[in-house]
C-alpha positions as CSV (number, residue, x, y, z in Angstrom):
1,M,0.9,9.5,4.1
2,N,2.7,11.0,7.0
3,G,4.3,8.2,9.2
4,A,2.9,5.6,6.6
5,T,4.7,2.1,6.6
6,A,4.4,-0.9,4.1
7,V,3.6,-3.8,6.4
8,S,3.2,-7.5,5.3
9,G,1.0,-6.5,2.2
10,A,-0.6,-3.4,4.1
11,V,-0.2,-0.5,4.5
12,V,-0.4,1.0,7.9
13,R,-1.2,5.2,7.6
14,D,-1.7,5.9,10.9
15,S,1.2,8.6,12.3
16,A,3.6,7.2,14.8
17,R,2.4,9.8,17.7
18,N,-2.0,8.4,16.9
19,R,-0.6,4.5,17.1
20,R,1.2,5.6,20.4
21,N,-1.0,7.8,22.1
22,G,-3.9,5.8,21.2
23,F,-2.0,2.8,22.8
24,L,-1.0,5.0,25.7
25,G,-4.7,5.5,25.8
26,A,-6.5,2.2,25.6
27,Y,-3.7,0.6,28.3
28,L,-3.8,3.0,30.7
29,G,-8.0,2.6,31.0
30,W,-7.5,-1.0,30.8
31,M,-5.1,-1.1,33.5
32,F,-7.6,1.0,35.9
33,D,-10.3,-1.6,34.9
34,G,-7.9,-4.1,35.7
35,Y,-7.5,-2.0,39.5
36,E,-11.6,-1.5,39.7
37,T,-11.6,-5.2,38.9
38,F,-9.5,-6.8,42.0
39,A,-10.3,-3.6,44.2
40,T,-13.8,-4.8,44.9
41,V,-13.0,-8.4,45.3
42,L,-10.2,-7.6,47.6
43,V,-12.7,-5.2,49.5
44,A,-15.8,-7.0,49.0
45,A,-16.0,-8.1,52.8
46,S,-14.8,-5.0,54.3
47,V,-17.3,-2.9,52.7
48,V,-20.4,-5.3,53.7
49,E,-19.2,-4.9,57.1
50,D,-19.1,-2.0,56.8
51,L,-22.6,-1.4,55.4
52,V,-24.6,-4.4,56.7
53,G,-23.4,-5.0,59.9
54,V,-20.1,-7.3,61.7
55,G,-20.1,-11.1,61.0
56,S,-22.3,-10.5,57.8
57,S,-19.7,-10.7,55.2
58,R,-19.6,-14.5,56.9
59,A,-22.8,-15.1,57.9
60,H,-24.1,-14.2,54.4
61,P,-21.9,-15.1,51.5
62,L,-24.2,-13.3,49.1
63,Y,-23.7,-9.6,50.0
64,I,-20.6,-10.0,48.5
65,G,-21.6,-11.9,46.0
66,G,-24.2,-9.1,44.7
67,I,-21.4,-6.6,45.0
68,L,-18.7,-9.0,42.1
69,A,-21.8,-9.3,40.4
70,A,-23.6,-6.7,39.9
71,T,-19.8,-5.9,38.8
72,L,-19.7,-8.6,36.2
73,V,-23.3,-8.2,34.7
74,A,-22.7,-4.4,34.4
75,W,-19.3,-4.9,32.5
76,A,-21.1,-7.5,30.0
77,F,-24.1,-5.0,29.2
78,G,-21.8,-2.3,28.8
79,G,-19.4,-4.1,26.9
80,L,-21.8,-5.1,24.3
81,I,-23.3,-1.7,24.3
82,S,-20.0,0.0,23.5
83,G,-19.2,-2.5,20.9
84,V,-22.1,-1.6,18.5
85,L,-21.0,2.3,19.9
86,A,-17.5,2.0,18.6
87,D,-18.5,0.7,15.5
88,R,-20.6,3.5,14.7
89,F,-19.2,6.1,16.8
90,G,-15.5,5.6,16.4
91,R,-13.1,3.7,18.8
92,S,-11.4,6.9,20.5
93,R,-14.3,8.2,21.7
94,V,-16.2,5.3,22.8
95,M,-12.9,4.5,24.7
96,L,-12.7,8.1,26.7
97,Y,-16.2,8.8,27.4
98,S,-16.6,4.9,28.7
99,I,-13.3,5.8,31.0
100,L,-15.1,9.2,32.2
101,W,-18.5,7.0,32.8
102,Y,-16.6,4.7,34.9
103,A,-13.9,6.7,37.2
104,L,-17.3,9.2,38.1
105,F,-19.1,6.3,39.2
106,A,-16.1,4.5,40.8
107,G,-15.8,7.9,43.2
108,L,-19.3,7.8,44.0
109,T,-19.0,4.1,45.0
110,A,-16.1,5.7,47.8
111,I,-19.4,7.7,49.7
112,A,-21.6,5.3,48.9
113,P,-23.7,5.5,52.4
114,S,-25.6,2.0,52.0
115,Y,-25.2,-1.1,50.9
116,A,-28.6,-1.2,47.9
117,L,-26.4,2.3,46.8
118,L,-23.3,0.7,46.9
119,L,-24.8,-1.8,44.0
120,V,-26.1,0.5,41.8
121,F,-23.2,2.7,41.7
122,R,-21.2,-0.9,41.2
123,F,-23.4,-1.7,38.6
124,L,-23.0,2.0,36.6
125,T,-19.3,1.9,37.1
126,G,-19.2,-2.0,35.6
127,L,-20.5,-0.2,32.4
128,G,-18.0,1.9,32.1
129,M,-15.7,-0.5,32.5
130,G,-17.3,-3.1,30.1
131,A,-17.3,-0.5,27.7
132,E,-14.0,0.6,27.9
133,W,-12.5,-2.8,26.4
134,G,-13.5,-3.7,22.9
135,A,-13.1,0.3,21.8
136,G,-10.0,-0.2,23.4
137,S,-8.2,-3.5,22.2
138,S,-10.4,-3.0,18.6
139,L,-8.3,0.4,18.1
140,V,-4.8,-1.3,19.0
141,S,-4.9,-3.7,16.6
142,E,-5.6,-1.5,14.2
143,L,-3.4,0.7,14.6
144,A,-0.9,-2.3,15.1
145,D,1.9,-4.2,13.0
146,P,0.2,-7.6,11.6
147,R,3.9,-9.2,12.2
148,R,3.9,-7.3,15.6
149,R,-0.3,-7.4,16.9
150,G,-0.2,-10.6,19.2
151,F,2.3,-8.7,21.2
152,R,1.2,-5.1,21.3
153,I,-2.2,-7.2,22.1
154,A,-0.8,-8.6,24.4
155,L,0.8,-5.8,26.2
156,L,-2.2,-3.7,26.4
157,Q,-3.2,-7.0,28.0
158,S,-0.9,-7.1,30.6
159,G,-2.1,-3.7,31.8
160,F,-5.5,-5.5,33.4
161,G,-2.4,-7.3,35.3
162,V,-0.9,-4.5,36.7
163,G,-3.9,-2.6,37.9
164,F,-4.2,-5.7,39.9
165,L,-0.6,-5.6,41.6
166,I,-1.3,-2.0,42.1
167,A,-4.8,-2.7,43.8
168,T,-3.4,-5.2,45.8
169,G,-0.2,-3.0,46.9
170,L,-2.4,0.1,47.8
171,W,-4.9,-2.4,49.8
172,Q,-1.8,-3.5,51.8
173,V,-0.7,0.1,52.7
174,I,-4.5,1.5,53.3
175,N,-6.5,-1.2,54.8
176,N,-6.1,-0.4,58.9
177,G,-8.6,-2.4,59.9
178,N,-11.3,0.8,59.9
179,P,-14.7,0.1,58.8
180,G,-14.4,2.8,56.0
181,D,-10.7,2.4,54.9
182,W,-12.3,0.7,51.7
183,R,-13.7,4.0,50.9
184,W,-10.0,4.7,49.8
185,M,-9.9,2.5,46.9
186,Y,-12.2,3.5,45.3
187,L,-11.7,6.9,45.7
188,I,-8.6,6.0,44.0
189,G,-10.7,5.3,41.0
190,V,-11.6,8.7,40.0
191,V,-8.1,9.3,38.8
192,P,-8.8,7.8,35.1
193,A,-10.9,10.5,34.9
194,L,-7.7,12.7,34.5
195,L,-6.8,10.9,31.8
196,T,-9.6,12.2,28.9
197,V,-8.2,15.7,29.7
198,Y,-5.3,15.0,28.4
199,L,-6.3,12.1,25.9
200,R,-9.4,14.1,24.4
201,R,-7.7,15.0,21.6
202,S,-4.3,13.7,21.2
203,V,-6.0,10.1,20.3
204,K,-7.7,9.6,17.1
205,D,-9.5,6.8,15.4
206,S,-7.2,4.7,12.8
207,E,-7.4,5.4,9.2
208,M,-8.9,1.8,8.7
209,W,-12.5,2.5,10.6
210,S,-12.0,6.0,9.2
211,D,-12.1,4.3,5.5
212,A,-15.3,1.7,7.2
213,D,-16.9,4.8,8.3
214,K,-16.7,6.4,5.1
215,Q,-17.9,3.6,3.2
216,R,-20.4,2.7,6.0
217,R,-22.0,6.2,5.4
218,A,-21.9,6.4,2.0
219,A,-23.7,2.7,1.1
220,E,-26.3,4.3,4.1
221,Q,-27.3,7.2,1.8
222,R,-27.6,4.8,-1.3
223,V,-29.5,2.9,0.7
224,A,-32.1,5.6,1.7
225,D,-31.9,7.5,-1.6
226,G,-33.2,4.0,-2.5
227,E,-30.3,4.2,-5.5
228,D,-29.3,0.7,-7.1
229,A,-26.8,-0.5,-4.2
230,T,-24.4,-3.4,-4.1
231,E,-25.0,-6.4,-1.7
232,V,-21.7,-4.7,0.3
233,E,-23.4,-1.5,0.7
234,R,-27.1,-2.9,2.1
235,T,-24.7,-5.1,4.2
236,L,-22.5,-2.0,5.2
237,A,-26.2,0.0,6.1
238,R,-27.7,-2.5,8.3
239,P,-27.0,-2.4,12.0
240,T,-23.4,-4.5,12.9
241,I,-25.2,-6.6,15.4
242,R,-27.5,-7.8,12.8
243,Q,-23.9,-8.1,10.1
244,L,-22.6,-10.6,12.6
245,L,-25.6,-12.5,13.2
246,D,-27.8,-12.5,9.6
247,N,-24.4,-14.3,8.3
248,P,-23.8,-17.7,8.6
249,S,-20.3,-17.9,8.4
250,Y,-20.1,-14.6,11.4
251,R,-22.5,-16.2,12.9
252,K,-21.0,-19.6,13.7
253,Q,-17.2,-18.1,13.9
254,A,-19.0,-16.4,16.8
255,G,-20.3,-19.1,18.5
256,V,-16.6,-20.8,18.2
257,L,-15.2,-17.9,19.8
258,L,-18.0,-17.9,22.4
259,I,-16.8,-21.1,23.5
260,G,-13.1,-20.7,23.3
261,A,-14.3,-17.5,25.9
262,L,-16.7,-19.5,28.0
263,A,-13.6,-22.1,28.8
264,T,-10.8,-18.8,29.6
265,T,-14.1,-16.9,31.8
266,L,-15.3,-19.7,33.6
267,G,-11.0,-21.7,34.3
268,W,-9.7,-18.8,35.2
269,W,-12.8,-17.6,37.4
270,A,-12.5,-20.8,39.1
271,V,-9.0,-20.6,40.0
272,S,-8.2,-17.1,40.9
273,T,-11.4,-16.3,42.6
274,W,-10.6,-19.1,45.3
275,I,-6.8,-18.6,45.7
276,P,-7.4,-16.6,48.7
277,Q,-9.2,-18.3,50.4
278,F,-7.8,-21.9,49.6
279,A,-4.3,-20.3,50.6
280,G,-5.8,-19.3,53.7
281,S,-7.0,-22.0,54.5
282,K,-3.9,-24.4,54.0
283,L,-1.6,-22.1,55.9
284,V,-3.3,-22.0,59.2
285,G,-1.0,-23.3,62.0
286,R,2.2,-22.9,59.5
287,V,2.9,-19.0,59.6
288,S,2.3,-16.7,61.9
289,N,1.0,-13.9,59.8
290,I,-1.7,-15.8,57.4
291,P,-3.3,-12.5,55.4
292,D,0.5,-11.2,54.4
293,T,1.4,-14.5,53.3
294,V,-1.9,-15.2,50.9
295,T,-1.0,-10.9,49.8
296,L,1.9,-12.5,48.6
297,V,0.2,-15.7,46.7
298,V,-1.7,-13.4,45.2
299,V,0.7,-11.4,44.0
300,S,2.6,-14.4,43.0
301,Y,0.0,-15.1,40.7
302,N,-0.6,-11.8,39.0
303,F,2.6,-10.6,38.7
304,A,2.6,-14.2,36.4
305,G,-0.2,-13.3,34.9
306,V,1.3,-10.1,33.4
307,L,4.3,-12.3,32.0
308,G,2.0,-14.4,30.5
309,Y,-0.1,-12.2,28.8
310,L,3.2,-11.0,27.1
311,A,4.8,-14.4,26.3
312,M,1.7,-15.3,24.8
313,G,1.8,-12.7,22.1
314,V,5.4,-13.6,21.7
315,L,4.6,-16.9,21.3
316,A,1.5,-15.9,18.9
317,D,3.2,-13.9,16.9
318,R,6.6,-16.5,16.5
319,F,4.6,-19.8,16.0
320,G,1.0,-19.0,15.7
321,R,-2.3,-17.8,17.4
322,K,-4.3,-21.1,17.4
323,P,-1.3,-23.3,18.3
324,T,-0.2,-21.0,21.3
325,I,-4.0,-20.9,22.4
326,F,-3.9,-24.6,22.1
327,A,-0.6,-24.7,24.7
328,Y,-2.2,-22.3,27.5
329,F,-5.1,-24.0,27.7
330,A,-3.5,-27.3,28.3
331,A,-1.1,-25.9,30.9
332,S,-3.7,-24.6,32.2
333,L,-5.6,-28.0,32.7
334,A,-2.6,-29.3,33.8
335,M,-1.9,-26.5,36.6
336,T,-5.2,-26.2,38.0
337,P,-5.2,-29.6,40.2
338,V,-1.4,-29.0,40.3
339,F,-2.2,-26.1,42.3
340,F,-5.0,-27.3,44.6
341,L,-3.5,-30.4,45.2
342,L,0.0,-29.7,45.8
343,G,-0.2,-26.6,47.5
344,K,0.1,-26.3,51.6
345,S,3.3,-24.7,52.2
346,E,3.9,-21.1,52.4
347,A,6.8,-22.1,49.4
348,T,4.5,-24.1,47.3
349,L,1.8,-21.6,47.2
350,I,3.8,-18.7,45.7
351,I,5.7,-21.1,43.7
352,L,2.6,-23.2,42.2
353,A,0.5,-20.3,42.0
354,F,3.0,-18.2,39.7
355,I,3.4,-21.1,37.4
356,N,-0.8,-21.3,37.5
357,G,-1.2,-17.3,36.9
358,F,0.8,-17.4,33.8
359,F,-1.5,-19.9,32.1
360,T,-4.6,-18.9,33.8
361,L,-4.3,-15.3,33.5
362,G,-2.0,-15.0,31.1
363,Q,-4.4,-16.8,28.4
364,W,-6.5,-13.8,28.1
365,T,-4.4,-12.6,25.7
366,W,-6.3,-14.2,22.7
367,L,-9.7,-12.7,23.9
368,A,-8.6,-9.5,22.8
369,L,-6.1,-10.8,20.2
370,Y,-7.6,-13.2,17.9
371,P,-11.3,-11.8,17.5
372,S,-10.3,-8.7,16.0
373,E,-8.0,-11.0,13.2
374,V,-11.2,-12.4,11.6
375,F,-14.0,-10.2,12.0
376,P,-14.1,-6.9,8.8
377,T,-13.7,-3.6,10.6
378,Q,-17.2,-2.3,10.2
379,I,-18.5,-5.2,12.8
380,R,-14.9,-6.1,14.5
381,A,-15.6,-4.0,17.9
382,T,-19.4,-5.5,18.0
383,A,-18.8,-9.2,17.8
384,M,-15.7,-8.6,19.9
385,T,-17.7,-7.6,22.4
386,V,-20.4,-10.6,21.8
387,V,-17.7,-13.3,22.1
388,F,-15.9,-11.4,25.3
389,N,-19.1,-10.0,27.4
390,T,-21.4,-13.1,27.2
391,A,-19.1,-14.9,28.8
392,R,-18.8,-12.5,31.7
393,F,-23.0,-13.8,32.2
394,A,-21.6,-16.8,33.5
395,A,-18.5,-15.5,35.4
396,A,-21.3,-12.9,37.2
397,A,-23.0,-16.3,37.9
398,G,-20.4,-18.1,39.2
399,A,-19.8,-15.3,41.6
400,M,-23.1,-15.1,42.5
401,L,-23.0,-19.1,43.3
402,A,-19.3,-19.6,44.7
403,A,-20.5,-20.4,48.5
404,T,-23.3,-23.0,46.9
405,L,-20.9,-24.8,44.7
406,I,-18.2,-24.7,47.1
407,D,-20.9,-26.6,49.5
408,A,-22.0,-28.9,47.0
409,F,-18.4,-30.2,45.9
410,G,-17.8,-30.3,49.2
411,S,-14.5,-27.7,49.4
412,I,-13.2,-24.6,47.2
413,S,-9.6,-27.6,46.4
414,T,-12.4,-29.8,44.8
415,A,-14.9,-27.1,43.2
416,A,-11.4,-25.5,41.7
417,I,-10.4,-28.9,40.2
418,V,-13.7,-29.8,38.2
419,I,-14.9,-26.3,37.3
420,G,-11.5,-25.5,35.9
421,C,-10.5,-28.8,34.3
422,V,-14.2,-29.0,32.6
423,G,-13.0,-25.2,31.7
424,Y,-9.8,-25.9,29.9
425,A,-10.7,-28.8,28.7
426,A,-13.1,-27.6,26.4
427,G,-10.8,-25.3,25.3
428,M,-8.6,-27.7,24.2
429,L,-10.9,-29.1,22.1
430,I,-12.2,-26.3,20.4
431,A,-9.2,-24.2,19.7
432,P,-7.4,-26.8,16.9
433,F,-11.0,-25.1,15.1
434,I,-11.0,-21.9,16.3
435,G,-11.2,-20.3,12.9
436,P,-8.3,-19.6,10.2
437,E,-4.5,-18.8,11.5
438,T,-3.9,-15.1,11.2
439,R,-0.4,-15.1,12.2
440,A,1.0,-11.7,10.6
441,K,-1.8,-11.0,8.4
442,P,-3.0,-7.5,7.7
443,L,-6.7,-6.9,9.4
444,P,-9.6,-7.8,6.7
445,G,-11.2,-4.1,6.1
446,A,-14.7,-3.0,5.7
447,G,-17.2,-5.1,3.2
448,A,-14.7,-8.1,3.6
449,E,-15.8,-11.1,1.3
450,V,-16.4,-13.9,3.4
451,R,-14.5,-17.3,2.1
452,R,-14.1,-21.3,2.4
453,T,-10.3,-21.8,4.4
454,E,-8.5,-25.4,5.5
455,S,-10.2,-24.3,8.9
456,P,-13.0,-27.2,10.2
457,V,-14.9,-23.7,11.0
458,G,-14.6,-23.0,7.6
459,V,-14.9,-18.8,7.8
460,G,-11.9,-17.2,6.3
461,L,-11.9,-13.3,6.2
462,T,-10.3,-11.1,3.2
463,G,-10.5,-7.7,2.2
464,A,-12.7,-7.1,-0.5
């Protein structure tokens, strides 16, 4: 076995080169996902002003919400579809084609002549962005050393935050107040297409997925030929979404994880979406250049998020997944009201945004790490994307209703505190019951059996 190493009772048979290239492809793809996501947040108002009319972004905030919601809804649909495809056709193929897809439509967004056509292109771009995550995350999980899988996934997730920082820095350079400045931000989004040229022959699927694929094909053949197949073979021959939903233990595990995903998504959306507006309102009369100071606050939040991603991986490998997830939810619950109640001056806004971002943005690591460790190989990507992307629909609804929610609660700070704290409190409650502890354990292989554990969820998976 070229490059094989014994790890925690399992054998990692993938070559060092494939582990390196697989991680690089997933990281760069996810980094550009982060760039595309935050670039859209940054330029949405400029897009509306240019394509709809001057003053439209303030008079009709639904135009901005429509752009964000189109991207998020498409992301969710693309992710759901890609999980099934990645389990069926391989992680590397789906990952690379999704990168090419969203790069193409990002480029077309840059030349959109109308608001309606821009929404179409953003939806199509979002499909590719959503598709990349499940394939890339499952690939990295399967290639990683179980003892350091937490950090490996954290490093992957940090690419999203790096993409945020790149988008922020480029917009500072590109935005000169001209109506079409926003188009350059999307034109830069074409760059990932170049990655597929380099990566298409250098990234291969994990040996774990290849083994599962062979078992699936053999099982499908036996069932198709009418041979006496075992229960495991009959299960492997079913569509992955049926395997997930038909199995009570899988279904229950996915349901609990979905609650945790909703907690993370709603909390993060309530905090990150309103930080720029909130900071801007607090800085009126306090600083001479509000846009630049708001940018510093946003950069502080996103830079801390990158550190938070990495720290969560290290802590999860050292102390376990569940206590680390609980701690991040608890810290996010505490820091949300602190930021929106005490953030008043330039210094306090920057410092508190940093602390807040470390936990509220950094906690996204667990959504790529833990779900990959509790489902078997043949449905890993499907289960991960069902959990992750179903929660995206809630974020999309929030983007559309942002202005309404602020009016209903009376202020940005009240809306953010209420929604954020409800989300993070739910996360704290669900964290102890999220499933079995998976620290340093090998991933469950194809045809994994379900067994009872001490977890209140009652779900554990072990290779058959």
